[in-house]
KEVO-744863 format. One record per residue (C-alpha): residue in one letter; z, y, x. Coordinates in steps of 0.1 Angstrom, whole numbers, padded with zeros to 4 digits, always signed. Each point is the difference from the previous one (the first is absolute). Example, Ala and Ser with C-alpha at 12.3 -4.5 7.8 and 13.67 -1.06 7.14 Angstrom:
! KEVO-744863
a+0078-0045+0123
s-0007+0034+0014
! end
This chain:
! KEVO-744863
m+0873+1362+0862
g+0028+0000+0031
y+0036+0006+0004
d-0010+0031+0019
q-0021+0018-0029
v+0026-0012-0023
l+0026+0020+0021
k-0025+0032+0002
n-0009-0001-0036
n+0035+0010-0009
g+0004+0034+0017
a+0036+0007-0012
i+0010-0035+0016
k-0008+0012+0037
e+0027+0033-0007
r+0025-0023-0014
f-0005-0025+0031
l+0003+0026+0031
d+0034+0014-0014
t+0013-0036+0005
p+0018-0010+0033
a-0017-0015+0028
l+0004-0036+0003
k+0022-0010+0029
f-0002-0031+0019
r+0022-0018+0025
d-0015+0011+0033
g+0010+0036-0010
r-0036+0008-0009
e-0008+0016-0034
a-0030+0006-0017
s-0004+0030-0019
p-0013+0003-0036
e-0030+0018+0014
e-0007-0029+0022
i+0003-0025-0025
w-0025+0016-0026
d-0023+0007+0030
f+0000-0038+0009
l-0003-0011-0038
t-0029+0024-0008
v-0017+0002+0033
e+0007-0022+0027
g+0009-0035-0016
p-0032-0001-0025
k-0023+0004+0030
r+0020-0027+0022
y+0008-0022-0031
p-0023+0005-0029
n+0011-0034-0013
e+0034+0007-0002
f-0010+0033-0022
h-0023-0014-0024
i+0012-0006-0039
g-0021-0028-0020
e+0003-0016-0032
r+0026-0024+0017
h+0012+0015+0032
g+0012+0033+0015
r+0031+0019+0007
s+0019+0011-0035
e-0014+0038-0013
d+0032+0010-0003
v+0001+0031+0022
e+0024+0017-0024
l+0030-0024+0015
i+0002+0017+0028
s+0017-0025+0024
s-0026-0024-0006
i-0023+0020+0022
k+0024-0002+0028
r+0004-0038-0005
h-0039-0004-0001
y-0001+0022+0032
l+0029-0024+0017
s-0024-0030-0009
l-0030+0015+0013
t+0013+0012+0031
l+0017-0037+0004
v-0033-0011+0023
d+0003+0032+0027
r+0035-0003+0003
l-0002-0038+0006
n-0025+0008+0025
k+0018+0027+0018
a+0031-0024+0002
a-0017-0028+0017
k-0018+0021+0025
n+0036+0019+0008
g+0012-0034+0008
v+0020-0005-0035
p-0005-0037-0013
v-0015-0008-0035
v+0016-0032-0012
m-0012-0017-0027
i+0024-0013-0025
q-0005-0010-0038
g+0003+0017-0035
g+0033-0018-0011
q+0026+0017+0027
s+0021+0033+0007
h-0010+0019+0029
e+0031+0010+0015
i+0003-0020+0035
y-0039+0009+0005
y+0004+0039+0003
a+0037-0006+0019
a-0019-0019+0025
g-0026+0029+0006
v-0031-0018-0016
i-0016+0007-0029
p-0006-0031-0027
v-0032-0004-0019
r-0004-0028-0027
p-0035-0016-0006
g-0011+0025-0024
i+0001+0027+0028
v-0017-0022+0024
n-0027-0005-0023
g-0006+0038-0005
w+0000+0009+0034
a-0021-0025+0010
t-0025+0010-0028
n+0004+0038+0010
s-0001-0005+0036
k-0036+0007-0008
e-0006+0034-0017
n-0022+0017-0019
m-0005-0030-0026
t-0012+0003-0036
w+0023-0019-0022
e-0025-0029-0002
e-0003-0003+0037
a+0039+0000+0006
d+0001-0030-0028
r-0022-0018+0015
r+0014+0004+0035
r+0034-0012-0014
i-0014-0031-0016
e-0017-0010+0032
i+0028+0006+0022
r+0020-0021-0026
l-0024-0026-0002
i+0004-0008+0040
g+0033-0007-0006
r-0010-0031-0025
q-0027-0010+0024
k+0023-0007+0029
l+0035-0012-0018
s-0008-0009-0033
v-0014+0010-0037
e+0033-0010-0014
a+0026+0023+0015
c+0009+0033-0012
q+0014+0015+0025
t-0016-0006+0033
g+0022+0020+0019
k-0029+0028+0005
y-0014-0027+0024
e-0035+0013-0004
i+0012+0034+0010
i+0026-0002+0028
q-0018-0033+0019
n-0033+0022-0002
g+0018+0030+0014
l-0008+0027-0031
v+0032+0016+0000
p+0026-0001+0034
i+0022-0021-0015
t+0018-0025+0031
t+0033-0011-0023
l+0004-0016-0035
a+0037+0000-0010
p+0001-0012-0039
f+0028-0015-0018
l-0008-0036-0003
c+0001-0022-0031
t+0004+0027-0024
r-0020+0007-0032
c-0036-0014+0020
s-0002-0035+0018
d-0033+0011+0012
i+0019+0027+0027
s+0013-0028+0016
f-0035-0017+0001
g-0012+0033+0016
v+0023+0005+0024
e-0002-0036+0013
a-0042+0006+0001
h+0007+0031+0025
r+0021-0023+0020
h-0032-0018+0009
g-0027+0026-0003
p-0022+0015+0031
l+0019+0033+0002
p+0037-0001+0014
v+0025+0014-0027
d+0036+0008+0001
l+0018-0020-0029
a+0035+0011-0008
p+0008-0013-0036
v+0030+0002-0022
d+0011-0037-0012
y+0013+0000-0036
p+0020-0027-0015
v-0017-0021-0028
n+0007-0025-0026
g+0032+0011-0013
q+0015+0006+0035
d+0001+0038-0004
s+0035-0007-0016
k+0014-0019+0027
p+0029+0016+0020
w-0019-0003+0034
a-0035+0017-0014
t+0008+0036-0002
h+0012-0005+0041
y-0031-0021+0006
a-0022+0027-0014
a+0020+0029+0017
e-0004-0017+0033
n-0039-0002-0006
l-0005+0037-0010
k+0024+0010+0029
r-0025-0022+0025
t-0033+0014-0012
t+0014+0035-0004
a+0009-0001+0040
f-0029-0014+0007
l-0023+0029-0017
a+0023+0026+0017
k-0008-0016+0035
k-0037+0002-0008
s+0004+0039-0011
g+0025+0009+0024
t+0027+0007-0025
t+0033+0004+0012
l+0015-0019-0033
t+0037+0004-0012
d+0016-0012-0032
e+0004+0042-0006
k-0040-0001-0004
v-0003-0030-0021
w+0027+0017-0021
e-0022+0032-0003
e-0031-0018-0013
i+0022-0015-0022
k+0013+0031-0017
l-0036+0015-0002
h-0010-0032-0015
n+0027-0001-0027
e-0005+0038-0011
k-0037-0008-0004
r+0014-0032-0023
r+0022+0016-0019
l-0027+0031-0006
a-0027-0024-0011
r+0025-0018-0021
e+0009+0034-0017
f-0037+0008-0003
q-0006-0035-0021
q+0026+0003-0022
l-0007+0035-0010
w-0039-0013-0004
w+0012-0026-0021
d+0025+0018-0023
a-0027+0025-0007
d-0014+0001-0037
v-0035+0009+0013
p-0009-0015+0039
p-0001+0027+0021
t-0027-0009+0022
n-0029-0025-0002
s+0000-0034+0019
q-0009+0010+0032
d+0025+0030+0004
r+0025-0023-0013
a-0004-0020+0035
i+0015+0028+0017
v+0035-0018-0005
g-0017-0028+0025
l+0012+0031+0028
g+0035-0015-0005
n-0008-0030+0022
e-0038+0008+0014
s+0000+0030+0021
s-0038+0007+0008
g+0014-0003+0038
d+0026+0028-0002
p+0030-0004-0022
v+0013+0033+0007
a-0033+0016-0017
a+0002-0028-0026
l+0035+0014-0010
q-0011+0037+0002
i-0026-0013-0030
l+0026-0018-0020
k+0019+0026-0003
e-0026+0027-0010
s-0016-0030-0026
l+0034-0004-0016
e+0002+0039-0007
e-0032-0001-0013
v+0002-0032-0024
r+0034+0013-0013
e-0018+0033-0009
r-0028-0019-0017
v+0023-0021-0017
a+0021+0029-0015
k-0032+0018-0012
g-0014-0035-0017
v-0030+0000+0025
r-0021-0031-0004
g-0022-0014+0033
h-0030+0009+0008
g-0029-0025-0015
l+0026-0016-0026
v-0003-0010-0036
k+0029+0015-0025
n+0023-0030+0003
p-0018-0022+0024
a+0011-0038+0002
r+0027-0005+0029
i-0005-0028+0025
w+0019-0015+0026
v-0018-0015+0029
c+0009-0031+0021
g-0016-0012+0029
s-0002+0004+0042
c-0018+0030+0010
i-0021+0004-0031
n-0006+0021-0032
p-0025+0001-0026
n-0023+0026+0004
l+0016+0033-0011
h-0027+0018-0011
p-0012-0024-0029
v+0036-0006-0012
d+0002+0037-0004
k-0028+0005-0018
s+0003-0032-0020
g+0031+0013-0016
g+0028-0013+0025
v+0022+0012+0029
v+0016-0021+0027
v+0037+0006-0002
g+0012-0018+0026
t-0009-0027+0024
d+0026-0032+0015
d-0017+0003+0037
g+0018+0030+0016
w+0018+0007-0026
s+0025-0027+0014
e+0008+0015+0032
i+0007+0035-0016
y+0022-0015-0027
i+0028-0010+0025
d+0017+0025+0029
v+0012-0011+0032
e+0039+0003+0002
e+0011+0028+0021
g+0025-0009+0029
g+0009-0029+0023
d-0027-0017+0020
p-0034+0009-0012
y-0022-0031+0002
e+0025-0019-0016
k+0001+0026-0032
l-0040-0002+0004
a-0001-0038+0001
a+0025-0001-0031
t-0022+0024-0018
m-0032-0019+0010
l+0014-0033-0017
k+0008+0020-0033
w-0035+0010-0004
p-0013-0011-0035
y-0035-0008+0005
e+0012-0024+0032
l+0025-0019-0028
r-0007-0032-0015
t-0024+0002-0023
k+0020-0002-0032
e+0026+0027+0017
r-0034+0024+0005
a-0011-0005-0032
l+0033+0008-0018
w+0001+0033+0022
t-0039+0003-0011
a+0012-0001-0034
e+0026+0020+0003
q-0024+0030+0016
v-0024-0006-0028
k+0026+0009-0030
r+0014+0029+0021
s-0034+0013+0009
r-0007-0003-0038
s-0031-0018+0007
q-0023-0018-0028
g-0014-0024+0022
l-0003-0021+0034
i-0031-0004+0020
f+0011-0024+0032
m-0032+0001+0025
y-0005-0020+0032
q-0027-0002+0023
w-0025-0031+0005
g+0017-0025+0021
c+0033+0014+0002
n+0020-0032-0004
y+0036+0015-0005
q-0009+0025-0027
s-0025-0019-0019
g+0026-0029-0001
a+0028+0026-0016
a-0020+0015-0023
r+0007-0020-0028
m+0035-0003+0001
v+0006+0034+0008
a-0025+0009-0031
d+0015-0025-0021
i+0041+0009+0002
v-0014+0040-0001
k-0018-0009-0035
e+0032-0020-0011
t+0029+0027+0013
a-0018+0033-0008
k-0022-0012-0031
v-0030+0018+0015
p-0036-0016+0003
t-0013-0011+0036
l-0032-0007+0019
i-0007-0016+0030
a-0029+0010+0020
e-0016-0012+0033
r-0022+0023+0018
d-0025-0004+0032
m+0014+0013+0031
a-0037+0011+0015
e-0009+0019-0033
s-0015+0032-0005
r+0023+0025-0013
d-0031+0008-0026
g-0003-0037-0008
n+0022-0026-0016
e-0011+0007-0033
q+0013-0030-0014
l+0034+0012+0012
h-0005+0034-0019
t-0013-0015-0027
r+0035-0022-0003
v+0024+0032+0007
d-0022+0020-0030
v+0006-0028-0022
f+0040-0002+0010
i+0002+0034-0008
e-0016-0001-0030
m+0021-0027-0013
l+0032+0017+0009
k-0011+0030-0019
k-0007-0020-0028
h+0034-0018+0003
e+0018+0029-0001
e-0017+0015-0030
n+0008-0029-0017
r+0035+0000+0009
d+0002+0039-0008
a-0017-0011-0037
k+0027-0028-0005
t+0028+0022+0008
a-0013+0026-0025
a-0003-0024-0027
e+0038-0012+0004
q+0012+0031-0001
s-0021+0009-0028
v+0014-0029-0022
g+0033+0009+0016
v-0001+0032-0020
! end
């Protein structure tokens, strides 16, 4: 079964979808509903059968009743084409990382891509692969980095991809010293690699320095220097007004994402499954086009509002699924088996941290951006991060927390126990710490799936026992 077949097998969906607005991009281009439908049912499956395949533990959400998700899939599935076109036309594609906002990059006329996108770009630079072929290619590419650098590095700065010229990235501009110690390791590796690349990182004050009076100005100067460098590289005339335009656009995305998420959390019935809840991620990550991402967020919010009013339950979810919060960088438990096992992921600290706070509008844009980035909860000292996470667990009515990290991730593996213990004590929910192999097949890693399955079963039993205790106490009271 493929995602294209799911679309075709729901005859009424096409008529509904073709009645929606065209998807608008920041360069002025529009993709009509007919064009999107044709790509998802004809062109896309021929070129990327791996991306359309739906298996036991992989594939796109089959909830095609959620019309906005169809446009979201189109946006992500056409990203490779848009990146190739941009690079061909002289628009620099710059590698950053997952835990940062993107205003300065779009203002500078470049397209930021995080490591996961670079992986997908490199994998799908070869077309017409089966799922198994693409999965094997992804693993083989990742292993190059481990062989060239270190088997203990979770994040290699995509050394294996960029230094082998698999994708046309010539600049790295991440925020250093945030979330992943190996980001700095990867940047330094590129400095000594065989293929010359430009390095334009933003330094981030650490070890409590973020609260010092000089820290905001220092971070702002870093942001300004990097933005100016990238604007020169792209040939963009950079002004403060242009930076403010991007800030306001991304603030709007953040506000929509927060409204979407709160509406989802407050619903008596989860209105989407775990995969489609991730639409909230467009509040930070834009799949290469924040204008299109903004439109999809608006349409998604309206759909979910209607679903909540009608009590619609997300596709594939059981009644009253165990609600799970996930911690960790660029990582989730496999969402397919989570939903099938009776759970649902209601939020993640990664990504939500950058969506959680708006940039104050007015004044010097770099100073205001710097002040905001120094408040991102995920990047605060571990105890503060943990207390913030506990608040999100309570707000989302999560029944348990899973802290995951990649094997070799020195930073997150060191923080996991402290965060989990503080959340357990503060939010009064069970927790699970799980490590995942960086180079595993996404259909493999059965031990991890089993641990998550057992954790979900434990959460459900815990909830049943609590309900039984409450009923017994009420009976005695009567």
